[in-house]
MIDOSE-1310 file (N, C-alpha, C; in nm, 2 decimals, decimal comma, always signed):
residues 162
mtpy	+0,08/-0,12/+0,00/+0,00/+0,00/+0,00/+0,09/+0,12/+0,00; +0,05/+0,22/-0,08/+0,13/+0,35/-0,09/+0,12/+0,42/+0,04; +0,23/+0,49/+0,09/+0,22/+0,56/+0,21/+0,10/+0,66/+0,21; +0,03/+0,67/+0,31/-0,08/+0,76/+0,33/-0,21/+0,72/+0,26
qqvf	-0,21/+0,62/+0,18/-0,33/+0,57/+0,11/-0,44/+0,54/+0,21; -0,40/+0,46/+0,31/-0,50/+0,42/+0,41/-0,55/+0,55/+0,49; -0,47/+0,65/+0,51/-0,51/+0,77/+0,57/-0,62/+0,84/+0,49; -0,59/+0,85/+0,36/-0,69/+0,92/+0,27/-0,82/+0,84/+0,26
aele	-0,80/+0,71/+0,26/-0,92/+0,62/+0,25/-1,01/+0,64/+0,38; -0,95/+0,65/+0,49/-1,02/+0,66/+0,62/-1,08/+0,81/+0,63; -1,00/+0,91/+0,59/-1,05/+1,04/+0,59/-1,18/+1,05/+0,51; -1,18/+0,99/+0,40/-1,30/+0,99/+0,31/-1,42/+0,91/+0,38
krqi	-1,38/+0,79/+0,43/-1,48/+0,70/+0,49/-1,55/+0,77/+0,61; -1,47/+0,83/+0,69/-1,52/+0,89/+0,81/-1,57/+1,04/+0,79; -1,57/+1,08/+0,67/-1,62/+1,21/+0,63/-1,56/+1,32/+0,71; -1,42/+1,32/+0,73/-1,35/+1,42/+0,80/-1,32/+1,53/+0,70
rylv	-1,34/+1,65/+0,74/-1,32/+1,77/+0,66/-1,17/+1,81/+0,67; -1,10/+1,80/+0,56/-0,95/+1,82/+0,56/-0,91/+1,88/+0,42; -0,80/+1,93/+0,41/-0,74/+1,97/+0,29/-0,59/+1,94/+0,29; -0,53/+1,89/+0,18/-0,39/+1,87/+0,17/-0,32/+2,00/+0,14
aggf	-0,22/+2,03/+0,21/-0,14/+2,15/+0,19/+0,01/+2,11/+0,17; +0,10/+2,20/+0,18/+0,24/+2,17/+0,18/+0,29/+2,11/+0,05; +0,40/+2,03/+0,06/+0,46/+1,97/-0,05/+0,37/+1,87/-0,13; +0,29/+1,80/-0,07/+0,20/+1,71/-0,14/+0,10/+1,79/-0,22
avnf	+0,05/+1,90/-0,17/-0,04/+1,99/-0,25/+0,03/+2,05/-0,37; +0,16/+2,09/-0,35/+0,24/+2,13/-0,46/+0,25/+2,03/-0,57; +0,27/+1,90/-0,53/+0,28/+1,79/-0,63/+0,14/+1,77/-0,70; +0,03/+1,78/-0,62/-0,10/+1,76/-0,67/-0,14/+1,87/-0,77
hqvq	-0,07/+1,99/-0,76/-0,09/+2,10/-0,86/+0,01/+2,09/-0,97; +0,06/+1,97/-0,99/+0,15/+1,93/-1,11/+0,29/+2,00/-1,11; +0,34/+2,03/-0,99/+0,47/+2,08/-0,97/+0,55/+1,98/-0,89; +0,65/+1,92/-0,95/+0,72/+1,81/-0,88/+0,82/+1,86/-0,78
ratv	+0,80/+1,81/-0,66/+0,90/+1,84/-0,56/+0,90/+1,73/-0,45; +1,02/+1,69/-0,41/+1,03/+1,59/-0,31/+0,98/+1,63/-0,17; +0,91/+1,54/-0,11/+0,85/+1,57/+0,02/+0,83/+1,44/+0,09; +0,83/+1,43/+0,22/+0,80/+1,31/+0,30/+0,68/+1,33/+0,38
dldl	+0,67/+1,44/+0,45/+0,56/+1,46/+0,55/+0,43/+1,51/+0,47; +0,32/+1,47/+0,52/+0,19/+1,50/+0,47/+0,14/+1,62/+0,56; +0,12/+1,73/+0,50/+0,06/+1,85/+0,57/-0,09/+1,86/+0,54; -0,16/+1,86/+0,65/-0,31/+1,87/+0,64/-0,36/+1,99/+0,72
ivhl	-0,46/+2,05/+0,66/-0,54/+2,15/+0,73/-0,67/+2,07/+0,76; -0,69/+2,05/+0,89/-0,81/+1,98/+0,93/-0,90/+2,08/+0,99; -1,03/+2,08/+0,95/-1,12/+2,17/+1,01/-1,12/+2,16/+1,16; -1,10/+2,26/+1,23/-1,08/+2,26/+1,37/-1,21/+2,26/+1,45
qten	-1,32/+2,23/+1,39/-1,44/+2,22/+1,46/-1,43/+2,09/+1,55; -1,47/+2,10/+1,67/-1,44/+1,99/+1,77/-1,48/+1,85/+1,73; -1,60/+1,83/+1,68/-1,64/+1,69/+1,64/-1,55/+1,64/+1,52; -1,52/+1,73/+1,43/-1,43/+1,69/+1,32/-1,29/+1,65/+1,37
llsf	-1,24/+1,74/+1,45/-1,11/+1,71/+1,51/-1,10/+1,59/+1,59; -1,21/+1,56/+1,67/-1,21/+1,44/+1,75/-1,21/+1,32/+1,66; -1,28/+1,32/+1,55/-1,28/+1,21/+1,45/-1,14/+1,19/+1,39; -1,08/+1,30/+1,36/-0,94/+1,30/+1,31/-0,84/+1,23/+1,41
vslm	-0,85/+1,28/+1,53/-0,76/+1,23/+1,63/-0,78/+1,08/+1,65; -0,91/+1,04/+1,65/-0,95/+0,90/+1,66/-0,89/+0,82/+1,54; -0,90/+0,87/+1,42/-0,84/+0,81/+1,30/-0,69/+0,79/+1,32; -0,62/+0,89/+1,36/-0,48/+0,88/+1,38/-0,44/+0,77/+1,48
tdlg	-0,51/+0,76/+1,59/-0,49/+0,66/+1,69/-0,52/+0,52/+1,63; -0,63/+0,51/+1,56/-0,67/+0,38/+1,51/-0,57/+0,33/+1,41; -0,50/+0,42/+1,33/-0,41/+0,38/+1,23/-0,26/+0,37/+1,29; -0,25/+0,38/+1,42/-0,12/+0,36/+1,49/-0,03/+0,48/+1,49
fvpr	-0,08/+0,60/+1,46/+0,00/+0,72/+1,46/+0,00/+0,77/+1,61; +0,11/+0,83/+1,65/+0,12/+0,89/+1,78/+0,18/+1,03/+1,77; +0,15/+1,11/+1,87/+0,21/+1,25/+1,86/+0,36/+1,24/+1,87; +0,43/+1,33/+1,80/+0,57/+1,34/+1,80/+0,61/+1,39/+1,94
lpvr	+0,54/+1,48/+2,00/+0,56/+1,53/+2,13/+0,51/+1,44/+2,24; +0,57/+1,44/+2,36/+0,52/+1,36/+2,46/+0,39/+1,41/+2,53; +0,28/+1,41/+2,45/+0,15/+1,46/+2,50/+0,05/+1,36/+2,45; -0,07/+1,38/+2,50/-0,18/+1,29/+2,46/-0,24/+1,34/+2,32
aidf	-0,27/+1,26/+2,23/-0,32/+1,30/+2,10/-0,45/+1,37/+2,12; -0,54/+1,33/+2,21/-0,67/+1,38/+2,23/-0,66/+1,53/+2,28; -0,55/+1,57/+2,34/-0,53/+1,71/+2,38/-0,52/+1,81/+2,26; -0,49/+1,76/+2,15/-0,49/+1,85/+2,03/-0,63/+1,89/+2,00
adsk	-0,73/+1,81/+2,03/-0,86/+1,84/+2,00/-0,92/+1,94/+2,10; -0,85/+1,97/+2,20/-0,90/+2,06/+2,31/-0,85/+2,20/+2,27; -0,95/+2,29/+2,23/-0,91/+2,42/+2,18/-0,83/+2,51/+2,28; -0,86/+2,49/+2,41/-0,78/+2,57/+2,51/-0,64/+2,52/+2,52
iree	-0,62/+2,39/+2,52/-0,48/+2,33/+2,53/-0,41/+2,37/+2,40; -0,47/+2,35/+2,29/-0,41/+2,38/+2,16/-0,37/+2,53/+2,15; -0,45/+2,62/+2,20/-0,42/+2,76/+2,20/-0,30/+2,79/+2,29; -0,30/+2,72/+2,40/-0,18/+2,73/+2,49/-0,05/+2,69/+2,42
witq	-0,06/+2,58/+2,35/+0,06/+2,53/+2,28/+0,10/+2,64/+2,17; +0,01/+2,69/+2,11/+0,03/+2,79/+2,00/+0,10/+2,92/+2,06; +0,04/+2,97/+2,17/+0,09/+3,10/+2,23/+0,22/+3,08/+2,31; +0,23/+2,97/+2,39/+0,34/+2,95/+2,48/+0,46/+2,87/+2,41
khmm	+0,42/+2,78/+2,32/+0,53/+2,70/+2,26/+0,55/+2,74/+2,12; +0,47/+2,83/+2,06/+0,49/+2,88/+1,92/+0,46/+2,76/+1,83; +0,37/+2,67/+1,86/+0,34/+2,56/+1,78/+0,27/+2,61/+1,65; +0,32/+2,56/+1,54/+0,25/+2,59/+1,41/+0,18/+2,46/+1,36
vfsf	+0,24/+2,35/+1,38/+0,18/+2,22/+1,34/+0,19/+2,12/+1,45; +0,10/+2,03/+1,45/+0,10/+1,92/+1,55/+0,13/+1,80/+1,47; +0,24/+1,73/+1,50/+0,29/+1,62/+1,42/+0,25/+1,48/+1,48; +0,20/+1,40/+1,39/+0,17/+1,26/+1,42/+0,27/+1,17/+1,34
vkpd	+0,33/+1,07/+1,41/+0,43/+0,98/+1,34/+0,39/+0,84/+1,36; +0,44/+0,76/+1,28/+0,42/+0,61/+1,29/+0,54/+0,56/+1,36; +0,53/+0,50/+1,48/+0,65/+0,45/+1,55/+0,73/+0,35/+1,47; +0,67/+0,27/+1,39/+0,74/+0,17/+1,31/+0,79/+0,22/+1,18
npfe	+0,76/+0,34/+1,14/+0,81/+0,40/+1,02/+0,83/+0,55/+1,04; +0,95/+0,59/+1,08/+0,97/+0,73/+1,12/+0,96/+0,83/+1,00; +0,94/+0,78/+0,88/+0,93/+0,86/+0,76/+0,78/+0,89/+0,73; +0,69/+0,83/+0,80/+0,55/+0,85/+0,79/+0,50/+0,95/+0,89
iidv	+0,50/+1,08/+0,84/+0,47/+1,19/+0,93/+0,35/+1,27/+0,88; +0,26/+1,30/+0,97/+0,15/+1,39/+0,93/+0,15/+1,51/+1,02; +0,17/+1,63/+0,95/+0,17/+1,75/+1,02/+0,03/+1,82/+1,00; -0,03/+1,85/+1,11/-0,17/+1,92/+1,11/-0,15/+2,06/+1,16
fare	-0,20/+2,15/+1,08/-0,19/+2,29/+1,12/-0,26/+2,31/+1,25; -0,19/+2,38/+1,34/-0,25/+2,41/+1,48/-0,36/+2,51/+1,47; -0,35/+2,60/+1,37/-0,45/+2,70/+1,34/-0,48/+2,69/+1,19; -0,60/+2,71/+1,16/-0,64/+2,72/+1,02/-0,58/+2,84/+0,96
pmpf	-0,50/+2,83/+0,85/-0,43/+2,95/+0,79/-0,53/+3,06/+0,74; -0,65/+3,02/+0,71/-0,76/+3,10/+0,67/-0,88/+3,03/+0,71; -0,99/+3,10/+0,73/-1,11/+3,03/+0,77/-1,14/+2,91/+0,68; -1,16/+2,79/+0,74/-1,17/+2,67/+0,67/-1,28/+2,67/+0,56
delw	-1,39/+2,73/+0,59/-1,50/+2,73/+0,49/-1,45/+2,81/+0,36; -1,37/+2,91/+0,38/-1,32/+2,99/+0,26/-1,22/+2,90/+0,18; -1,13/+2,83/+0,25/-1,04/+2,74/+0,18/-1,12/+2,63/+0,11; -1,22/+2,58/+0,18/-1,30/+2,47/+0,13/-1,37/+2,51/+0,00
srhf	-1,42/+2,64/-0,01/-1,49/+2,69/-0,12/-1,40/+2,69/-0,25; -1,27/+2,69/-0,23/-1,17/+2,70/-0,34/-1,09/+2,58/-0,36; -1,12/+2,47/-0,29/-1,04/+2,35/-0,30/-1,07/+2,27/-0,43; -0,99/+2,18/-0,46/-1,02/+2,09/-0,57/-0,99/+1,95/-0,53
eiqa	-1,04/+1,85/-0,60/-1,03/+1,71/-0,57/-0,94/+1,65/-0,68; -0,86/+1,56/-0,64/-0,78/+1,48/-0,73/-0,81/+1,34/-0,71; -0,81/+1,26/-0,81/-0,83/+1,12/-0,80/-0,70/+1,05/-0,79; -0,68/+0,97/-0,68/-0,56/+0,90/-0,67/-0,59/+0,78/-0,58
fglk	-0,53/+0,66/-0,61/-0,55/+0,54/-0,53/-0,70/+0,50/-0,53; -0,78/+0,55/-0,63/-0,92/+0,52/-0,64/-1,00/+0,60/-0,54; -0,94/+0,71/-0,49/-1,00/+0,79/-0,39/-1,01/+0,94/-0,44; -1,09/+1,02/-0,38/-1,10/+1,16/-0,40/-1,02/+1,23/-0,29
ikvv	-0,91/+1,29/-0,32/-0,83/+1,36/-0,22/-0,85/+1,51/-0,24; -0,88/+1,57/-0,12/-0,91/+1,71/-0,12/-0,79/+1,79/-0,10; -0,77/+1,89/-0,19/-0,64/+1,97/-0,19/-0,67/+2,11/-0,19; -0,59/+2,19/-0,11/-0,61/+2,33/-0,11/-0,59/+2,39/-0,25
gksd	-0,67/+2,49/-0,28/-0,66/+2,56/-0,41/-0,52/+2,62/-0,43; -0,49/+2,64/-0,56/-0,35/+2,70/-0,59/-0,33/+2,84/-0,54; -0,43/+2,92/-0,55/-0,41/+3,06/-0,50/-0,39/+3,06/-0,35; -0,47/+2,98/-0,28/-0,45/+2,97/-0,14/-0,32/+2,91/-0,10
liam	-0,28/+2,81/-0,17/-0,15/+2,75/-0,14/-0,03/+2,85/-0,16; -0,04/+2,93/-0,27/+0,06/+3,03/-0,29/+0,05/+3,13/-0,17; -0,07/+3,18/-0,13/-0,08/+3,27/-0,02/-0,02/+3,22/+0,11; -0,04/+3,09/+0,13/+0,01/+3,03/+0,25/+0,16/+3,02/+0,25
kqgt	+0,22/+3,01/+0,13/+0,37/+3,00/+0,12/+0,44/+3,14/+0,12; +0,36/+3,24/+0,09/+0,42/+3,38/+0,08/+0,46/+3,43/+0,22; +0,58/+3,49/+0,23/+0,62/+3,55/+0,35/+0,68/+3,46/+0,45; +0,70/+3,33/+0,42/+0,76/+3,24/+0,52/+0,91/+3,26/+0,53
grek	+0,97/+3,32/+0,43/+1,12/+3,34/+0,43/+1,19/+3,21/+0,40; +1,12/+3,10/+0,36/+1,19/+2,98/+0,33/+1,21/+2,97/+0,18; +1,34/+2,93/+0,15/+1,37/+2,92/+0,00/+1,28/+2,82/-0,07; +1,25/+2,71/-0,01/+1,17/+2,61/-0,08/+1,03/+2,66/-0,10
defd	+0,98/+2,75/-0,02/+0,85/+2,80/-0,04/+0,85/+2,91/-0,15; +0,96/+2,98/-0,16/+0,98/+3,08/-0,27/+0,99/+3,00/-0,40; +1,06/+2,89/-0,40/+1,07/+2,81/-0,52/+0,94/+2,75/-0,56; +0,87/+2,70/-0,46/+0,73/+2,65/-0,49/+0,64/+2,75/-0,55
irql	+0,64/+2,87/-0,50/+0,56/+2,98/-0,55/+0,59/+3,01/-0,70; +0,72/+3,02/-0,73/+0,76/+3,05/-0,87/+0,71/+2,93/-0,96; +0,72/+2,81/-0,92/+0,68/+2,70/-1,00/+0,53/+2,69/-1,01; +0,46/+2,72/-0,90/+0,31/+2,72/-0,90/+0,26/+2,83/-0,99
ekst	+0,32/+2,94/-0,99/+0,28/+3,05/-1,08/+0,30/+3,02/-1,22; +0,40/+2,94/-1,26/+0,43/+2,90/-1,40/+0,33/+2,79/-1,44; +0,28/+2,72/-1,35/+0,19/+2,60/-1,37/+0,06/+2,65/-1,43; +0,01/+2,57/-1,53/-0,12/+2,60/-1,59/-0,23/+2,53/-1,52
ed	-0,20/+2,44/-1,43/-0,30/+2,37/-1,35/-0,36/+2,47/-1,25; -0,49/+2,46/-1,22/-0,55/+2,55/-1,13/-0,62/+2,48/-1,02
């Protein structure tokens, strides 16, 4: 099975609202770039997030940090991590495969419903994978100061895919 295929299948089966961002989204927009971790924007509505955390646990993913996975679903705890620890993403890893990493945005980079209204779906592994739209992906990468994001922006702007 392809890495993350089971994750995408379960996201669809459990009707969890999410969008692929980061390097995988760049690839889904027809710009090739190497990446290992899967970046997700998960709608931070409590019920949706609880379903997502349950999915991660069911698939054998654990938090990279020494905390309980369920605490990520608690908005007060999550906000504390963001303000006190400067957390940008919460990472889940597979203990038996350290290269299987899922980073979840600790804050939605834009209101989720706005992102959702501009997302697109790609068919892969016989599944519909939900991906952040190109203009939103570019906006998310602007101003990070990271060379790879600047490169991605230039490549995405050249791309004819939308």
